[in-house]
One Martini backbone bead per residue (centre of mass of N, CA, C, O) as a GRO file, in nm:
protein
  316
    1MET     BB    1   0.059   0.062  -0.023
    2ARG     BB    2   0.300   0.256   0.015
    3LYS     BB    3   0.430   0.210  -0.265
    4THR     BB    4   0.197   0.336  -0.428
    5ALA     BB    5   0.217   0.615  -0.304
    6VAL     BB    6   0.499   0.672  -0.403
    7ALA     BB    7   0.439   0.646  -0.705
    8VAL     BB    8   0.222   0.868  -0.741
    9LEU     BB    9   0.382   1.107  -0.620
   10GLY     BB   10   0.606   1.094  -0.820
   11LEU     BB   11   0.432   1.164  -1.064
   12VAL     BB   12   0.301   1.429  -0.956
   13LEU     BB   13   0.564   1.587  -0.863
   14ALA     BB   14   0.723   1.577  -1.132
   15ALA     BB   15   0.545   1.746  -1.317
   16PRO     BB   16   0.563   2.035  -1.192
   17ALA     BB   17   0.872   2.040  -1.188
   18PHE     BB   18   0.901   2.035  -1.494
   19PHE     BB   19   0.729   2.287  -1.569
   20LEU     BB   20   0.922   2.483  -1.366
   21ALA     BB   21   1.233   2.459  -1.429
   22CYS     BB   22   1.294   2.700  -1.630
   23LYS     BB   23   1.186   2.933  -1.391
   24ARG     BB   24   1.368   2.851  -1.156
   25GLU     BB   25   1.517   3.012  -0.854
   26ARG     BB   26   1.383   2.821  -0.658
   27LYS     BB   27   1.255   2.600  -0.471
   28THR     BB   28   1.013   2.393  -0.518
   29THR     BB   29   0.666   2.435  -0.415
   30ILE     BB   30   0.431   2.186  -0.293
   31ALA     BB   31   0.101   2.141  -0.240
   32VAL     BB   32  -0.052   1.893  -0.023
   33ILE     BB   33  -0.413   1.813  -0.034
   34PRO     BB   34  -0.598   1.632   0.147
   35LYS     BB   35  -0.884   1.509   0.297
   36GLY     BB   36  -0.693   1.385   0.524
   37ASN     BB   37  -0.503   1.232   0.829
   38THR     BB   38  -0.610   0.953   0.984
   39THR     BB   39  -0.562   0.747   0.775
   40ILE     BB   40  -0.368   0.517   0.622
   41PHE     BB   41  -0.394   0.625   0.343
   42TRP     BB   42  -0.286   0.922   0.401
   43GLN     BB   43  -0.024   0.839   0.541
   44SER     BB   44   0.097   0.697   0.290
   45VAL     BB   45   0.086   0.942   0.105
   46HIS     BB   46   0.274   1.115   0.274
   47ALA     BB   47   0.519   0.932   0.249
   48GLY     BB   48   0.528   0.947  -0.061
   49ALA     BB   49   0.565   1.253  -0.085
   50ALA     BB   50   0.833   1.277   0.066
   51LYS     BB   51   0.995   1.089  -0.118
   52ALA     BB   52   0.937   1.230  -0.391
   53ALA     BB   53   1.054   1.505  -0.315
   54LEU     BB   54   1.344   1.410  -0.270
   55GLU     BB   55   1.384   1.282  -0.560
   56ASN     BB   56   1.289   1.580  -0.707
   57GLY     BB   57   1.380   1.847  -0.551
   58VAL     BB   58   1.138   1.918  -0.352
   59GLU     BB   59   0.888   2.086  -0.178
   60ILE     BB   60   0.652   2.020   0.081
   61ILE     BB   61   0.305   2.090   0.176
   62TRP     BB   62   0.135   1.936   0.430
   63ASN     BB   63  -0.231   1.992   0.416
   64GLY     BB   64  -0.513   1.894   0.611
   65PRO     BB   65  -0.793   1.804   0.724
   66PRO     BB   66  -0.918   1.615   0.989
   67SER     BB   67  -1.167   1.577   0.791
   68GLU     BB   68  -1.355   1.437   0.514
   69THR     BB   69  -1.597   1.670   0.575
   70ASP     BB   70  -1.401   1.938   0.567
   71TYR     BB   71  -1.438   2.159   0.318
   72THR     BB   72  -1.380   2.429   0.452
   73GLY     BB   73  -1.092   2.364   0.535
   74GLN     BB   74  -0.991   2.305   0.247
   75LEU     BB   75  -1.047   2.584   0.133
   76GLN     BB   76  -0.857   2.740   0.325
   77ILE     BB   77  -0.596   2.597   0.248
   78THR     BB   78  -0.600   2.661  -0.054
   79ASP     BB   79  -0.609   2.965  -0.028
   80ALA     BB   80  -0.338   2.990   0.125
   81MET     BB   81  -0.160   2.866  -0.106
   82ILE     BB   82  -0.222   3.081  -0.315
   83ASN     BB   83  -0.126   3.326  -0.142
   84ARG     BB   84   0.172   3.194  -0.122
   85HIS     BB   85   0.275   3.101  -0.405
   86VAL     BB   86   0.288   2.834  -0.502
   87ASN     BB   87   0.383   2.627  -0.768
   88ALA     BB   88   0.183   2.394  -0.660
   89ILE     BB   89  -0.110   2.167  -0.660
   90VAL     BB   90  -0.223   1.890  -0.464
   91LEU     BB   91  -0.561   1.754  -0.500
   92ALA     BB   92  -0.819   1.612  -0.280
   93PRO     BB   93  -1.140   1.630  -0.317
   94ILE     BB   94  -1.410   1.622  -0.114
   95ASP     BB   95  -1.579   1.805  -0.322
   96ARG     BB   96  -1.681   1.841  -0.653
   97LYS     BB   97  -1.809   2.142  -0.603
   98ALA     BB   98  -1.676   2.315  -0.368
   99MET     BB   99  -1.375   2.328  -0.526
  100VAL     BB  100  -1.402   2.483  -0.795
  101GLY     BB  101  -1.336   2.784  -0.735
  102MET     BB  102  -1.042   2.729  -0.634
  103VAL     BB  103  -0.928   2.598  -0.889
  104GLU     BB  104  -0.995   2.840  -1.078
  105ARG     BB  105  -0.825   3.046  -0.926
  106ALA     BB  106  -0.553   2.908  -0.963
  107ALA     BB  107  -0.555   2.930  -1.271
  108ARG     BB  108  -0.568   3.244  -1.284
  109GLU     BB  109  -0.284   3.243  -1.096
  110ASN     BB  110  -0.082   3.022  -1.207
  111VAL     BB  111  -0.164   2.749  -1.044
  112PRO     BB  112  -0.103   2.440  -1.059
  113VAL     BB  113  -0.332   2.155  -1.082
  114VAL     BB  114  -0.356   1.838  -0.920
  115ILE     BB  115  -0.568   1.564  -0.938
  116VAL     BB  116  -0.667   1.338  -0.673
  117ASP     BB  117  -0.878   1.047  -0.640
  118SER     BB  118  -1.092   1.286  -0.705
  119GLY     BB  119  -1.319   1.447  -0.862
  120ILE     BB  120  -1.419   1.743  -1.065
  121ASP     BB  121  -1.637   2.022  -1.181
  122THR     BB  122  -1.369   2.070  -1.367
  123GLU     BB  123  -1.097   2.168  -1.620
  124ARG     BB  124  -0.880   2.353  -1.433
  125TYR     BB  125  -0.643   2.137  -1.489
  126VAL     BB  126  -0.345   1.953  -1.569
  127ALA     BB  127  -0.417   1.686  -1.391
  128ARG     BB  128  -0.511   1.331  -1.344
  129VAL     BB  129  -0.511   1.093  -1.065
  130ALA     BB  130  -0.686   0.773  -1.092
  131THR     BB  131  -0.901   0.550  -1.033
  132ASP     BB  132  -1.142   0.311  -1.125
  133ASN     BB  133  -1.412   0.328  -0.928
  134TYR     BB  134  -1.633   0.185  -1.081
  135MET     BB  135  -1.479  -0.083  -1.115
  136THR     BB  136  -1.444  -0.138  -0.816
  137GLY     BB  137  -1.748  -0.176  -0.761
  138ARG     BB  138  -1.783  -0.415  -0.954
  139ILE     BB  139  -1.588  -0.608  -0.817
  140ALA     BB  140  -1.734  -0.612  -0.545
  141ALA     BB  141  -2.004  -0.723  -0.654
  142ASP     BB  142  -1.889  -0.990  -0.760
  143ARG     BB  143  -1.797  -1.089  -0.486
  144VAL     BB  144  -2.072  -1.099  -0.357
  145GLY     BB  145  -2.207  -1.286  -0.562
  146LYS     BB  146  -2.021  -1.526  -0.494
  147LEU     BB  147  -2.064  -1.547  -0.179
  148VAL     BB  148  -2.405  -1.570  -0.224
  149ASN     BB  149  -2.482  -1.724  -0.490
  150GLY     BB  150  -2.680  -1.491  -0.626
  151LYS     BB  151  -2.823  -1.460  -0.330
  152GLY     BB  152  -2.980  -1.197  -0.138
  153THR     BB  153  -2.840  -0.961   0.098
  154VAL     BB  154  -2.742  -0.607   0.092
  155ALA     BB  155  -2.529  -0.352   0.233
  156ILE     BB  156  -2.433   0.000   0.260
  157VAL     BB  157  -2.130   0.162   0.359
  158ALA     BB  158  -2.095   0.471   0.319
  159VAL     BB  159  -1.958   0.790   0.322
  160VAL     BB  160  -2.014   1.072   0.132
  161PRO     BB  161  -2.164   1.323   0.007
  162GLY     BB  162  -1.975   1.429  -0.289
  163GLY     BB  163  -1.774   1.193  -0.318
  164ALA     BB  164  -1.650   1.087  -0.605
  165SER     BB  165  -1.505   0.815  -0.554
  166THR     BB  166  -1.726   0.675  -0.372
  167GLU     BB  167  -1.967   0.717  -0.558
  168GLU     BB  168  -1.853   0.539  -0.786
  169ARG     BB  169  -1.836   0.279  -0.628
  170GLU     BB  170  -2.137   0.265  -0.554
  171ARG     BB  171  -2.243   0.272  -0.843
  172GLY     BB  172  -2.100   0.018  -0.945
  173PHE     BB  173  -2.231  -0.169  -0.742
  174GLU     BB  174  -2.531  -0.114  -0.799
  175ASP     BB  175  -2.535  -0.169  -1.106
  176THR     BB  176  -2.438  -0.466  -1.085
  177ILE     BB  177  -2.653  -0.582  -0.905
  178HIS     BB  178  -2.902  -0.493  -1.077
  179GLY     BB  179  -2.788  -0.616  -1.366
  180LYS     BB  180  -2.660  -0.920  -1.262
  181TYR     BB  181  -2.834  -0.963  -0.968
  182PRO     BB  182  -3.166  -1.033  -0.925
  183ASN     BB  183  -3.125  -1.202  -0.629
  184ILE     BB  184  -3.011  -0.928  -0.524
  185ARG     BB  185  -3.055  -0.710  -0.243
  186ILE     BB  186  -3.064  -0.371  -0.165
  187VAL     BB  187  -3.167  -0.273   0.168
  188ASP     BB  188  -2.922  -0.063   0.231
  189LYS     BB  189  -2.807   0.291   0.293
  190ARG     BB  190  -2.528   0.437   0.472
  191PHE     BB  191  -2.353   0.701   0.631
  192GLY     BB  192  -2.019   0.743   0.782
  193MET     BB  193  -1.862   1.017   0.732
  194ALA     BB  194  -1.552   0.932   0.743
  195ASP     BB  195  -1.612   0.756   1.018
  196VAL     BB  196  -1.568   0.497   1.223
  197ALA     BB  197  -1.782   0.545   1.444
  198ARG     BB  198  -2.015   0.601   1.247
  199ALA     BB  199  -1.990   0.333   1.089
  200LEU     BB  200  -2.051   0.157   1.329
  201LEU     BB  201  -2.334   0.263   1.388
  202VAL     BB  202  -2.465   0.207   1.107
  203SER     BB  203  -2.402  -0.094   1.108
  204GLU     BB  204  -2.566  -0.166   1.356
  205ASN     BB  205  -2.836  -0.063   1.240
  206ILE     BB  206  -2.845  -0.252   1.000
  207LEU     BB  207  -2.833  -0.522   1.158
  208THR     BB  208  -3.095  -0.466   1.314
  209ALA     BB  209  -3.287  -0.415   1.060
  210HIS     BB  210  -3.119  -0.683   0.920
  211PRO     BB  211  -3.097  -1.002   1.035
  212GLU     BB  212  -3.074  -1.144   0.722
  213LEU     BB  213  -2.810  -1.062   0.637
  214ASP     BB  214  -2.533  -1.140   0.404
  215ALA     BB  215  -2.405  -0.842   0.332
  216LEU     BB  216  -2.125  -0.608   0.316
  217PHE     BB  217  -2.045  -0.270   0.193
  218GLY     BB  218  -1.738  -0.085   0.181
  219SER     BB  219  -1.609   0.229   0.024
  220ASN     BB  220  -1.394   0.252   0.267
  221GLU     BB  221  -1.196   0.241   0.532
  222SER     BB  222  -1.398   0.343   0.749
  223SER     BB  223  -1.631   0.157   0.667
  224VAL     BB  224  -1.488  -0.114   0.704
  225MET     BB  225  -1.404  -0.080   1.001
  226GLY     BB  226  -1.687  -0.039   1.116
  227ALA     BB  227  -1.811  -0.303   1.010
  228ALA     BB  228  -1.612  -0.501   1.138
  229GLN     BB  229  -1.672  -0.422   1.432
  230ALA     BB  230  -1.973  -0.492   1.428
  231LEU     BB  231  -1.931  -0.794   1.368
  232ARG     BB  232  -1.748  -0.871   1.613
  233GLU     BB  233  -1.983  -0.778   1.835
  234ARG     BB  234  -2.143  -1.018   1.719
  235HIS     BB  235  -2.390  -1.273   1.728
  236GLY     BB  236  -2.424  -1.550   1.495
  237ARG     BB  237  -2.432  -1.483   1.198
  238LYS     BB  238  -2.269  -1.490   0.897
  239ILE     BB  239  -2.105  -1.211   0.738
  240LYS     BB  240  -2.019  -1.056   0.462
  241LEU     BB  241  -1.714  -0.866   0.371
  242VAL     BB  242  -1.679  -0.586   0.151
  243GLY     BB  243  -1.399  -0.371   0.046
  244VAL     BB  244  -1.232  -0.049   0.055
  245ASP     BB  245  -0.925   0.042   0.179
  246ALA     BB  246  -0.786  -0.142   0.365
  247GLY     BB  247  -0.634  -0.164   0.650
  248SER     BB  248  -0.402  -0.319   0.863
  249SER     BB  249  -0.630  -0.413   1.077
  250LEU     BB  250  -0.715  -0.592   0.829
  251ARG     BB  251  -0.674  -0.904   0.805
  252PRO     BB  252  -0.605  -1.150   0.621
  253GLY     BB  253  -0.897  -1.367   0.634
  254ARG     BB  254  -1.115  -1.183   0.809
  255PHE     BB  255  -1.235  -1.129   0.524
  256ALA     BB  256  -1.389  -1.164   0.215
  257GLY     BB  257  -1.301  -0.868   0.093
  258CYS     BB  258  -1.071  -0.644  -0.106
  259ALA     BB  259  -1.110  -0.362  -0.297
  260LYS     BB  260  -0.816  -0.204  -0.426
  261PRO     BB  261  -0.721   0.087  -0.486
  262VAL     BB  262  -0.472   0.241  -0.574
  263GLN     BB  263  -0.311   0.476  -0.441
  264ASP     BB  264  -0.414   0.747  -0.599
  265GLY     BB  265  -0.411   0.589  -0.877
  266ILE     BB  266  -0.151   0.386  -0.861
  267ARG     BB  267   0.035   0.300  -1.134
  268SER     BB  268   0.334   0.356  -1.288
  269ALA     BB  269   0.270   0.168  -1.495
  270PRO     BB  270   0.166   0.162  -1.796
  271GLY     BB  271  -0.172   0.043  -1.804
  272ARG     BB  272  -0.189   0.000  -1.477
  273ASP     BB  273  -0.449   0.077  -1.291
  274GLN     BB  274  -0.473   0.364  -1.460
  275GLU     BB  275  -0.587   0.705  -1.447
  276THR     BB  276  -0.520   0.965  -1.691
  277GLU     BB  277  -0.603   1.308  -1.695
  278GLY     BB  278  -0.686   1.578  -1.850
  279PRO     BB  279  -0.865   1.875  -1.866
  280ALA     BB  280  -1.079   1.732  -2.074
  281GLY     BB  281  -1.159   1.450  -1.973
  282GLY     BB  282  -1.048   1.189  -2.052
  283GLU     BB  283  -1.033   0.879  -2.119
  284ASP     BB  284  -0.970   0.581  -2.039
  285GLN     BB  285  -0.657   0.424  -2.135
  286ARG     BB  286  -0.747   0.153  -2.116
  287SER     BB  287  -0.797  -0.140  -2.225
  288ARG     BB  288  -1.025  -0.381  -2.265
  289ALA     BB  289  -0.844  -0.609  -2.158
  290GLU     BB  290  -0.780  -0.470  -1.889
  291THR     BB  291  -1.069  -0.453  -1.786
  292ASP     BB  292  -1.123  -0.757  -1.792
  293ARG     BB  293  -0.901  -0.831  -1.592
  294LEU     BB  294  -1.018  -0.671  -1.346
  295ALA     BB  295  -1.298  -0.841  -1.347
  296GLU     BB  296  -1.108  -1.076  -1.256
  297PRO     BB  297  -1.033  -1.181  -0.953
  298ALA     BB  298  -0.783  -1.365  -0.979
  299ARG     BB  299  -0.612  -1.161  -1.153
  300ALA     BB  300  -0.654  -0.902  -0.991
  301ARG     BB  301  -0.508  -0.997  -0.741
  302ASP     BB  302  -0.223  -0.994  -0.874
  303SER     BB  303  -0.230  -0.669  -0.926
  304GLY     BB  304  -0.356  -0.532  -0.640
  305VAL     BB  305  -0.671  -0.462  -0.664
  306PHE     BB  306  -0.741  -0.759  -0.554
  307VAL     BB  307  -0.805  -0.855  -0.217
  308SER     BB  308  -0.836  -1.188  -0.069
  309GLY     BB  309  -1.019  -1.380   0.123
  310HIS     BB  310  -1.214  -1.695   0.239
  311GLN     BB  311  -1.346  -1.577   0.495
  312GLU     BB  312  -1.559  -1.533   0.730
  313ILE     BB  313  -1.694  -1.320   0.954
  314PRO     BB  314  -1.723  -1.346   1.277
  315LEU     BB  315  -1.992  -1.300   1.533
  316LYS     BB  316  -1.747  -1.340   1.793
   0.00000   0.00000   0.00000
């Protein structure tokens, strides 16, 4: 996980450094603004950013809000970095709409912005690095379909309204269940608001409301961790858990599956599990064969995009 974070930040930080090299009189400073700071995901991205900055001879300013729901805080941080006249900004937008004005202001003031992890509803950025989150949701849905033998009930522990990356995962999951598995019903969907404690609470409420539930899907690390804790604290039936972005506290084999997008969209090797868009919002550059490969769990597992154990999580 941390290696992929190093790879993506190397790609992202090298690009602005290259763009600015010709007119640089002082060391290039790049602001890296994540969605939050508390999860293993963002901590590993921070480690990758620091390593990539050292390798590329640039300085980074790592500053993100304490919570992945604090888009006001992220707006203020981004505004401060523009006012500081940093050479470039790497931004993981909390909300695809709320951050539009700030990204467009940066463009007007000639501060290049690279978007990572989640999309944004503007094209005023120089590059975007992200996983195919919709495909990630599809992979997770296929895993659930296999685990419940094509029939049963599943609930979604979602993240936060307006978060582009997780919304795409949830949409991919829902579209695949509805279109491919007519005998599986999505009986509930509740938001954990990017907080493990909140995800635990909504997972407990889902389990109480649906005692015959067969599976849970968590669309990011906090959702998966909250759901896993809720399952561990209950006794009775075994329920399958499939999730995205599982942290190190979820040991392999303790849960049914984890569809992992590579951190911040990164596989540094061209054509492998990576979507890189320019400001025009270009299409995913992977070939159809690559997409088909990712959709096959056994082979996708080898690529690092799909990691799975084969045991159910015990409710005791």
